[in-house]
N, C-alpha and C positions, 0 to 999 in steps of 0.2 A: 365431325370436327373434333379435334383434340381439345380436351378441357383446359390443358395448360395454355393453349392459345386463346380459347374463348374467354377465360377468366384472367388473362394476363393484365396486369395493371395498366391503365391508360392515363393515369394522372398520379402525381407524387402522393396524393392523399390516399391512394389505393394500395401503396406499398406497405405491407404489414411486417411487423417484427423488427423494424430497423429505424426506430424513432429518432435516434440521435443523428444518423446519417441523413435521414429525410429532412430534418431541421436545417442541416447545412445546405442541402440542395434547394430547399425552399428559399433560403436567403440568397443563394447564388442567382436564382431565377428572378427574385424580386429586385435585386440590385443590378441585374444584367451584367454581372461580373463573375467570371469563372477562372480559377487558376488551373494550371496543369494538374491533373488528378491521377492518383494511383489507387485504383479500386480493388480491394482484395477481399477474399472470403470463399467459403466452400461453395460447391455447386448447389443450385436451387434455392439460394437465399435472396435473389432479387437484384443482382448486380446489373445485368444487361437491361432488365425492365426499368430499373430506376434511372439508368442513363438515358434510355429512350424517353422516359417521362420528363426528365430534365430538358432534353432537346425540344420537346413539345411545349413546355412552359416558356422556354426562351424564344422560340421562333414561330410558334403557332402553326399555321398551315404550311409554312416554308421549312419545317423542321427537317424533312428528308433532303431538301436541296442544300441545307447548311450542315448536314451531318454525314460523314463518311465513316463506314464501319469496315475494317479489314480484319479477317479472321487469321491471325498469325499462326495459330496452332495448326489449322488445316493446310495453310499455305506451305509451311516449312516441313510438313509431313509428306504432302503430295508432290512437292517440287515445282519445277518450271511448267509442267503440264497444266497445273491449275491456273497459272497466269495466262497461258496461251489460250485457254478455253473460256476465260472470263471476258465478256465483251466490254466491260468497264475499262479494261487495261489494253485493249487491242491497239490503240494509238500510241501506247507507251512501251509495250513489250518488245524486247529485242532478243530474238532467239540465239544470237551469237554471244550474248553476255550471260554471266552467272545469275543465279537466283538472287543472290545478295545485291548485286548491282541493279538488277531490275527493281527489287523491292525498294531500295534507297531512292531511285528515281521516281517511282510511283508515289512514295510518301512525300517527297519534296514537291512534286507536282500538285498533289491534292492540298498540301499545306499552304502553297502559294496562291491557290485560287481565291478570288475575292468573294467574300460572303454575300448573300442575297439580303439586302435590307437590314444588315446587322453589322456590328463592329468586328465580330470574329465568327469563325465557324468551329465545329467540333470534329476532331479526327479520333475515332475510337479504335484502339488496337485490342481486339479480343484475344485471349490466350497469350498475353504478352510474355509469359514465362518461357514460351517456345522460341523467342527471339535470340539468335546467337549473340555472343558478347560483342563481336565485331559490329553487328547491326545496332546494338544498344549504344555502343560508343559513338557511332555516327548519329544516332537519334538524339543524343545529348546536344550536339551542335544544332540539329534541326529544331529542337525545342526552343533554343535561344534565338535562332535566326528569324523564325516565323511567329514568335509569340505575340506580335502585334495583331495578326490577322487570323491566328489559328490556336485553339487550345487542344492539347493532347489529353486523352483519357486512356490510361493503360489499365486493362482489366485482367486480373490474374487470380488463380487459386494458390499460387506459390510465390509469395512476396520475396522470399530469399533468393529467387532466381533473377531478380532485377538488380542491376549493378548500383552501387551507392551514388554514382554520378547522375543516375536517373531519379532515384528515390529522393535525393536531396533537392531536386527541382520540382517535385510534385507534392501536393497536399494529399496525405494518405487518408482514405476513407475505408474503414473496415466493416464488412458485413458479417454478422454473427449467425450461427445456426438458429433457425426459427424455433422458438420455444414450443413445447408440446401443446399447452393450452391454446396458443394462437393458431397452431395447425388444426387442432380440433374445431375451433370456432370457424375457421375458414372452410374446412371440409363440410361442416354443418350447413353453412350458407349455400354451398354448392349443391348439396343434397336437396335443400329446400327448393332450389331453382330447377333441378333436373328431375327429381322424383319426390314431389311433395308428399308428406305424410309418412315417409319411410325412415326418417332420422332415428326414431326410437327402435325400429326393427333392426337397423344396422349399427346400433350403438357400439356393440362389442367389437365388430369388425373394424369400425372407424377408429376406435381407440387403439387397436393393434396396428393399424396402418400408421397412425401418428407416431407410435413408438418405433415401428420398423423404419420409418423415414429418416430418423436420426437428424432432425433439423432441416431436412431438404423438403421444402414445400412443393417444389415441382414434382419430385418423386412421389410424394404423398398424393398429389392430385392425379397423377397417372395411375397409381394403385387403386384409388377410389373409382376411377372410370372403369378400370378393368373389373373391379368387383361388381359394380352395378351392371355393366353390359354383359358380363359372363352369365348372369342370372343364377349364380350359385352362392351359397353361404360360406364360401371359402374364406379362411383367415388370410391376413396379409402375408404371412410367411409363405403360404402356398402360392399366392399370386406372385410374390417377389421371386420365388424360385423359378417361375415360368419365364422370367425375363433374364436379368443379368446373372441370376444364380445358375440357370441352365447353361449359359454361355461359359461361366467359370468352370462348371463341371466338364464341359467339352474341352476346355483349355487343359485341365488336369489330365484328362484322358489322352490328349495329344502329347503331353509331356511324358506320360507313362509309356507311350509308344515310341518315344524318342524322336518325334517329328517336330523339329524346331520351327520350320517354316509355317506349318499349320498352327502351332501354338502361338507364334508371333502374330499371325493374322487374326486369330481369335482374340488375343489380348488387345490388339488395336481396335477391334470392334467394340470392346468395352469402353475404351478411351474416347473413341471418335463417335461411333453410332449412338452410344448410350450416354455420352457426355460425362463419364466418370473421371475423376482425377486419378492420378497414379496410386495414391494411398487408398482411395475408395476401391479401386480395382483390386489392390492387395487384400483388402478386407473380404471381398467377394471370393477371391481365390482361397483365402484361409478357411472360409466356411466350406467351400467345395472340397478342400483337402481333408477336412475332418470327416466328410461323408465318403470320399472315394479312397483315400490312401493316407491315413493319419500317421505320418512318419515324423518323429521329432527333428530329423535333419531338415525336412522341408520347412517346419516351423522356424528353425534357426535362420534359414536362408531368407524367408519372408521377413523376419524381424530385422535382419541386416539390410535388406532392400528398403524397408520402411525408414530405417535410420538414415540411409544414404539419400533417399528421396527428399527427406526433410531439408537437406543441405545442398543437394545437387541441383543443377539447372535444367536437366532434360529428363522428363519422366519416361520417355520412350527408351532411352538408353538404359535406365535403371531396370525397367520391367524386362527388357530383352536380356540383360545380364542375369536377372533372376531366373528366367526361363532356361537359359543356357546352363547355369549352375545346377538347377534341379535335375535337368536331363543328365548332365555329366556326373554329378556326385551321388544321385539317388537311383536313377533308372538306367544308367549305362551298364 
């Protein structure tokens, strides 16, 4: 079993490193009153886990019946095929209509459902930054129309991609990168549970993992499990390279070969399979470039892509543009 699932917070009190946000969520649960929320922050800081804990605090055993989670990022990447394959939407999906039309109808249908033994239900949109502007404009009206029976929670790593009409209707909750000492303490508790007596032996490796994680507790937990189960005394940098770092190296090699399609699929693996944000993926690529082909032109393109991604709404468009520029301007 993955440790990130085994040690996933089950109650608000177990969410670490986000004291101010947790205080707000505790108050919402105690008062049984939740506004529309815009939850922002980097990967691995506890956004999804905290939302799930809020739902459990509000509804108890009925939390799953009163909580609908839609992964907008995967949906708008995979297209209509993901809707047709999901049994939850079988009665709502219409293959003769566009993805946007289907998505709007599905959201309206779930928002209009009566909650089970409660005044309102929760509708969570993961990866809300992937929602096209047209969808966001329609969502603004949906928030207003169904606010009596449904509270929307938009979860995103890129707040700038959400239009002002939405942000003005939501209470912002910002998750910060988890501080190093908190990551160290959490990893220590996990070690005591999984391999009692080895905390002192693995102290240096755990400290390196906490540093390499960069505030991402989920990543740190995954690295710790890899370290322990590998049976080796490898440092966090070596373990990290075996995962996203190796994929980034493959991406750079695909760009050197001029193969845009393979490079694009490889980059999508970083974003989807490993859950990196666009800017996190750029950091992995930057490290791989230093190792594989340290050209100042690539550094400039990566810097411009990072700047654009901070202000643009679609990370996939930006990374694809970056790949195309590198192939054309450096390796053509």
